[in-house]
C-alpha positions in Angstrom: 129.5 121.5 112.1 129.4 125.2 112.8 131.3 126.1 109.7 128.7 124.4 107.5 125.7 126.4 108.8 125.7 128.8 105.8 125.0 125.8 103.6 121.7 125.3 105.4 120.5 128.8 104.4 121.9 128.6 100.9 120.4 125.1 100.4 116.9 126.1 101.5 117.0 129.1 99.2 117.9 126.8 96.3 115.0 124.5 97.1 112.3 127.2 97.3 111.2 126.5 93.7 110.2 123.0 94.8 108.1 124.4 97.6 106.5 126.8 95.1 105.7 123.8 92.9 104.0 122.1 95.8 101.8 125.1 96.5 100.9 125.5 92.9 100.1 121.8 92.5 97.8 122.1 95.5 95.3 124.0 93.3 94.5 120.7 91.7 93.0 119.3 94.9 91.9 122.4 96.8 88.3 123.6 97.1 87.3 127.2 97.9 87.2 126.7 101.6 89.4 124.8 104.0 88.3 122.6 106.9 89.6 120.1 109.4 88.0 116.9 108.5 88.5 113.2 107.9 88.7 112.2 104.2 87.6 108.6 103.7 89.5 106.4 101.3 88.1 105.7 97.9 86.1 102.6 98.2 85.6 100.7 101.5 88.3 101.1 104.0 91.0 98.6 103.5 91.4 98.1 107.2 87.7 97.6 107.7 87.5 95.1 104.9 90.4 93.1 106.2 89.5 92.9 109.9 89.4 89.5 111.5 85.9 88.2 111.8 84.1 86.1 114.5 87.3 86.1 116.6 89.2 84.2 114.0 93.0 85.0 113.8 93.9 87.3 111.0 97.2 86.8 109.1 98.3 90.1 107.4 99.8 90.1 103.9 103.5 90.3 104.2 103.9 90.8 100.4 102.2 94.2 100.0 104.9 96.7 100.9 104.3 100.2 99.7 106.9 100.1 97.0 104.8 97.5 95.3 101.4 97.9 93.5 98.8 96.9 96.1 100.6 98.4 99.0 101.0 101.7 97.2 97.3 101.8 96.2 96.3 100.9 99.7 98.5 103.5 101.4 97.2 106.3 99.1 93.7 105.4 100.1 94.3 105.5 103.9 92.9 108.2 106.1 93.9 111.8 105.6 93.0 114.2 108.4 94.9 117.1 110.0 94.9 120.8 111.0 94.6 123.3 108.1 94.1 120.4 105.6 91.7 120.7 102.8 89.4 118.1 101.2 89.9 116.9 97.7 88.0 118.0 94.6 88.7 114.7 93.0 85.6 112.9 94.5 84.1 112.1 91.0 87.5 110.5 90.0 87.6 108.4 93.2 84.0 107.4 92.8 84.7 106.2 89.2 87.7 104.2 90.5 85.6 102.6 93.2 83.0 101.5 90.6 85.7 99.9 88.5 87.0 98.0 91.5 83.6 96.8 92.7 82.2 95.9 89.2 85.2 94.7 87.4 87.9 94.0 90.0 90.1 96.7 88.5 92.1 99.1 90.7 94.1 102.0 89.3 96.0 104.8 90.9 99.2 106.7 90.7 101.4 109.5 91.8 103.8 112.2 90.6 106.7 113.3 92.7 109.5 115.9 92.7 112.6 115.6 94.9 115.1 118.5 95.2 118.4 118.0 97.0 121.2 120.4 97.9 124.6 119.0 98.9 127.1 121.1 100.9 130.0 119.1 99.5 130.5 117.0 96.4 133.3 115.0 94.8 131.8 115.8 91.4 131.2 119.5 91.9 127.4 119.0 91.7 125.6 120.7 94.6 122.0 120.5 93.4 119.8 117.9 91.9 116.1 117.8 91.0 114.4 114.5 90.1 110.9 113.4 89.2 109.0 110.1 89.5 105.8 109.2 87.7 104.0 106.0 88.7 100.8 104.4 87.4 99.6 101.3 89.3 97.1 98.9 87.9 95.7 95.7 89.6 93.2 93.4 88.1 91.6 90.4 89.8 91.8 87.5 87.4 90.0 84.8 89.5 87.8 84.7 92.6 86.9 88.4 92.2 86.1 90.2 95.5 87.2 87.2 97.5 90.0 86.9 100.0 91.8 84.4 97.8 91.5 86.4 94.6 94.4 85.9 92.1 95.5 89.4 91.1 97.7 90.6 88.2 99.5 93.8 89.1 101.5 96.2 87.0 103.5 99.4 87.7 104.4 101.8 84.9 107.1 104.2 86.0 109.3 107.1 84.6 112.2 108.6 86.6 114.5 111.3 85.5 116.4 114.4 86.4 114.8 117.8 85.7 117.3 120.5 84.8 120.0 118.7 86.6 123.0 116.8 85.2 122.2 113.8 87.4 119.2 112.4 89.3 119.3 112.6 93.1 120.4 108.9 93.4 123.6 109.4 91.3 124.1 113.0 92.5 123.9 111.9 96.2 126.5 109.1 95.6 128.7 111.7 93.9 128.9 113.7 97.2 131.1 110.9 98.6 128.4 109.3 100.8 128.7 105.5 100.6 125.0 105.3 101.4 122.6 106.7 98.8 120.9 109.9 99.9 117.8 109.1 97.9 117.9 105.4 97.0 115.1 105.1 94.4 115.3 108.5 92.7 117.3 107.4 89.7 116.7 107.6 86.0 114.9 105.4 83.4 112.3 106.1 80.7 108.7 105.2 80.9 108.1 101.5 81.0 106.9 98.5 83.0 108.9 98.3 86.2 106.8 95.6 87.8 104.4 93.0 86.5 103.4 90.0 88.6 100.7 87.8 90.0 99.9 87.3 93.6 97.5 85.5 95.8 96.7 84.9 99.5 95.3 81.5 100.4 94.0 79.7 103.5 92.9 82.8 105.3 96.2 84.5 104.4 98.2 81.7 106.0 100.0 81.2 102.7 100.9 84.1 100.3 102.9 84.2 97.1 104.1 86.6 94.4 105.7 85.7 91.2 106.8 87.8 88.2 108.8 90.9 87.6 109.1 92.5 91.1 111.1 95.1 93.0 113.1 92.8 95.3 113.8 95.4 98.1 110.1 95.6 98.7 110.3 92.2 100.3 113.9 92.0 101.8 114.2 93.2 105.5 111.2 95.5 105.0 109.8 97.5 107.9 107.3 100.4 108.4 109.7 103.2 107.5 111.5 101.7 104.4 109.6 103.7 101.8 111.5 106.7 100.5 108.4 108.0 98.6 106.8 108.8 102.0 109.4 108.4 104.8 113.2 108.5 105.2 115.2 109.3 102.1 118.6 107.8 103.1 119.1 104.1 102.4 120.6 104.0 105.9 117.0 103.7 107.1 115.4 101.7 104.3 116.9 98.5 102.9 120.0 97.8 105.0 123.1 99.2 103.2 124.8 95.8 104.0 122.4 93.9 101.7 123.6 93.3 98.1 120.0 93.3 97.0 118.6 92.3 93.7 116.5 95.1 92.1 113.9 95.0 89.3 113.7 91.6 87.8 112.0 88.2 87.7 111.6 86.5 91.0 109.2 84.8 93.4 108.6 85.2 97.1 106.2 83.6 99.6 105.1 84.0 103.2 103.8 81.3 105.5 102.2 81.5 109.0 102.6 78.1 110.6 100.8 79.0 113.8 98.3 81.5 115.2 100.9 83.3 117.2 102.3 85.7 114.5 105.3 83.6 113.7 106.1 83.8 109.9 108.6 82.6 107.4 109.3 84.4 104.1 111.6 82.8 101.5 112.4 84.4 98.1 114.6 84.0 95.0 115.3 86.7 92.4 117.5 87.1 89.4 120.6 89.3 89.9 120.1 90.8 86.5 118.0 93.9 86.9 116.3 95.7 84.1 114.2 98.8 85.0 111.7 98.4 82.2 112.7 95.2 80.4 112.2 91.5 80.9 114.6 89.3 82.8 112.8 86.0 82.7 115.5 84.5 80.5 118.2 85.5 82.9 116.4 83.9 85.8 115.9 80.6 83.9 119.2 80.4 82.0 121.7 81.9 84.4 122.6 80.6 87.9 123.1 84.1 89.1 120.4 84.7 91.6 119.7 86.3 95.0 118.2 84.2 97.7 116.6 85.3 101.0 114.9 83.7 104.0 113.3 85.7 106.7 111.8 84.5 110.0 110.0 86.8 112.3 107.1 87.6 114.7 104.4 90.1 113.5 102.1 91.8 115.9 99.8 92.4 112.9 98.6 88.9 113.2 97.0 89.9 116.4 95.8 93.3 115.4 93.7 92.6 112.3 95.3 95.4 110.4 96.9 94.6 107.0 100.3 96.0 106.1 98.9 98.1 103.3 96.5 99.8 105.7 99.1 100.5 108.4 100.2 104.0 107.3 103.4 104.5 109.2 102.3 102.7 112.3 103.0 98.9 111.9 102.5 96.8 114.9 105.3 95.2 116.8 107.6 93.3 114.5 110.9 91.5 115.0 112.7 89.5 112.3 116.0 88.1 111.1 116.8 88.0 107.4 119.5 85.8 105.8 120.5 86.3 102.2 123.0 85.0 99.6 124.0 86.3 96.2 125.5 84.0 93.6 128.8 85.2 92.0 128.6 86.7 88.5 131.1 86.9 85.6 132.5 90.2 86.8 135.3 91.1 89.3 132.9 93.5 91.1 130.1 90.9 91.5 131.6 88.2 93.7 129.7 85.9 95.9 128.1 87.8 98.8 126.1 86.8 101.8 124.9 88.2 105.1 122.2 88.7 107.8 120.0 91.6 108.8 118.0 92.2 111.9 115.0 94.5 112.6 112.9 95.3 115.6 110.2 97.9 115.6 107.8 98.5 118.4 104.9 100.9 119.0 104.8 102.9 122.2 101.3 104.1 122.8 99.2 104.7 119.7 101.4 107.2 117.8 105.0 106.6 118.5 107.2 103.8 117.0 110.9 103.2 117.6 113.1 100.9 115.6 116.5 99.4 115.7 118.2 97.7 112.7 121.5 96.0 112.1 123.3 94.2 109.2 126.4 92.1 108.6 127.7 90.9 105.3 130.7 89.4 103.5 131.5 90.3 99.9 129.6 93.5 99.7 130.8 97.2 99.7 129.4 97.8 103.2 129.9 95.0 105.7 128.5 96.4 109.0 125.6 98.8 109.7 123.5 99.8 112.7 120.5 102.2 112.8 118.1 103.4 115.4 115.3 105.9 115.2 111.6 106.7 115.7 108.5 107.9 114.0 105.7 109.9 115.5 102.2 110.4 114.0 100.2 113.3 115.4 97.0 112.1 117.0 94.7 114.5 115.1 96.8 114.4 111.9 97.2 110.7 111.0 98.5 111.5 107.5 101.5 113.5 108.8 104.7 111.8 110.0 107.7 113.1 111.9 110.8 110.9 111.7 114.3 110.9 113.1 117.1 108.4 112.8 120.8 108.0 113.2 123.1 105.2 112.0 126.6 103.9 111.3 127.9 102.1 108.2 131.3 100.5 107.9 132.8 100.0 104.4 134.3 96.6 103.6 137.6 98.2 102.6 139.9 98.9 105.5 141.3 102.1 103.8 137.8 103.7 104.0 136.5 105.3 107.2 133.2 104.5 108.8 130.3 106.8 108.0 127.6 108.2 110.4 124.3 109.3 109.0 121.5 111.2 110.7 118.2 112.2 109.2 115.1 114.2 110.3 111.9 114.9 108.3 108.3 116.0 108.6 105.7 114.9 106.1 103.0 117.5 105.9 99.7 116.7 104.0 98.5 119.9 102.4 95.5 118.1 101.0 94.5 114.4 101.0 96.4 114.0 97.7 99.4 116.3 98.2 102.2 115.8 100.7 105.2 118.1 101.1 108.2 116.7 103.1 111.2 118.9 104.2 114.1 116.6 105.1 117.7 117.2 106.5 120.5 114.6 106.4 123.8 115.1 108.2 126.6 112.8 107.2 129.8 112.7 109.4 132.9 111.3 107.8 131.5 110.5 104.3 133.4 107.3 103.4 134.0 108.2 99.7 134.9 111.8 100.4 138.1 111.9 102.6 138.6 115.6 102.0 135.6 116.6 104.2 134.6 115.7 107.7 130.9 116.5 107.3 128.2 116.8 104.6 124.7 118.3 104.7 121.9 117.1 102.4 118.8 119.4 102.3 115.8 118.0 100.6 112.2 118.9 99.8 109.9 116.2 98.4 106.5 116.9 96.9 104.1 114.0 96.1 100.7 114.1 94.4 98.6 110.9 94.3 95.6 110.3 92.1 
């Protein structure tokens, strides 16, 4: 490790332009004076709106992860308060959005992100990558407007691409020799509809469903730190590297609370044929090549009255077991695969959460994985997040060595709408790069929401 320290200095120097962009972009949202204050979400607080009433049990939505539309919108509208933070100048914009939601049942929002990564070693002689993400989220209540059982149509338009780099961070990170992506969702595709679906919560949220073109990892073995737009970048700490997950395609998923105790069941089925911006309805109907999942768990949220999309990084206690199966496809690299994944995350006090995760699979490139870690949210800075994790992944091929991945980051909200996140990953024994014993990945992520 000592011999690699020069890469840390070199890498940070190479990533300075990203930091400059973040400071420059802040001018969009900074007023003339700074102050330490709470910035309320546009519209009524999601948490306040969804609290249990009259002592009745509340069943949180399990289908609103932050890589989907409603979860992304809700998370961007959560509280922003911290030292040296500055209020937004976009109040008229947020007021207009609030009026659209209240009068017409239409919610809109979006974000633009830059991620820069520097790699100390690479199989493809590519040591730097800069990628961008643009996302526009739209949700419209078709029926039962402003009611808990409203049927909502949701759409995400996205564009992802490298900027001045040969490859986007997803492909460049894999090119280093890491068997686990160093930035799992920072790939490349042109502007188009990446998600389009309907969803509805019924019977006081006891039954929930989503159907349409969806991003399957948003629902499979999800937990509070799985979002690489806001939290860990490495897939070691998002969707388990042992899951041969479907991606963007037609599918359906549901959640059911059979009791008042927090017990839930979540089944789902998705096509294996992913298309970033196209339709896969025909693949789902005509091809018996699908991905199936079934999750059973206990959610502390059912006792807290706080919905998932309002949780920020601090979900309540949750433990679940996810089983999955992928049909074989007409390809030698797409054989039948199946496995199980386990997650437990618990909050200690009001601001610290630890987690442990594990996965086992058969027929996939990684057949064993274990991860542990924690996230801490400063009491007076609820928008900020410090995270640290370490994990082990074993390839399915005996001639490849096991890989160990550690990651540490701090998400710093410069303004309510601008977050900058420095991030360091250390990879020991990268499985696909036998010529090196260690690999450093230095990252800076800048995200503006609107």
